[in-house]
N, C-alpha and C positions, 0 to 999 in steps of 0.2 A: 285456605281453599274454601270457596263457596260450595255449600251442599247443593245437589240438583233441585230444582222446583218440582214439587209435585201438585198436582191440583185434583180436586174431587169435587164432579159435577153431578148434581141430583137433579133429574129432570123426567118427567114421563114422555116426553115426546121424543121419538127417535130421531125424527129430521133435525129437531133444535141439537140434540147430542152431537148429531154427525157434523152440522154447521159449526158447533164450538170446537170440535176436534179439529177440523181443517182450518180453523182461524189459528188455533194455537200452535199446529204443525207448521204453518206459514211463519209466525213469529219465530219460534224457536223449537227446531225438532227435538232439542233434549229435554225440552218439559214433558214430566211423566204425568199422563191423566188417566184417571178412574172414573168410571160413571156408573151410576145406578139410578134406577128408575123411581125410587120413592125414598120418604125420609128414612123408615126403618131400616131399609137395607143400607143406606148411607152412614146410619148411626152404627150399626154392625160392624160395617167395614172400618170405621174409626176406633170402635172399641177394639177389634182385633190388632191394628196396627200399634194401639196403645199397650196392650199386653205384649205383644212381640217386643215391643222396645223397652218396656220396663223389665221384661224375663231375659232379655240379651244384656242390658246393664250388668246384671248378675252373673250370668253364664251365657256368654255367646253361642257355646255349642248346644245348650237346651234351647237357647232362642231359635238357632237355626233347625233344629231337630223339630220344634213345633211348627215354624213356618211352613218347612219340607212336608211334613205330615198333612196339614191343613190343605196346603196348595195342591199336592199332587196326589192326595188319597181322598180326603172327605169332600172336597169341593165337587170332584167327578161323581162321587157317590149322591151327594146332595142334586146335582144336576140332571144326572141320567138314571138314577135309583129306580124312579117309577116307570120307566118306558116300558 
């Protein structure tokens, strides 16, 4: 069974990101796309995915816990904490 395709797009232009996402959705709606606006945030995302993958190889429960904590808690604090 093939793994679903995931793409990471790093582009500082919102119109370009939207155009790319529309094109990918037309080609295959099952493709997962993540976008970032600059290189450092793209690298941070790749580092995050690598950490979750490696931890999950050892213990899936801890990998899930770390992913859930970062996605459900920390992300919102970082995004809305200074409002």
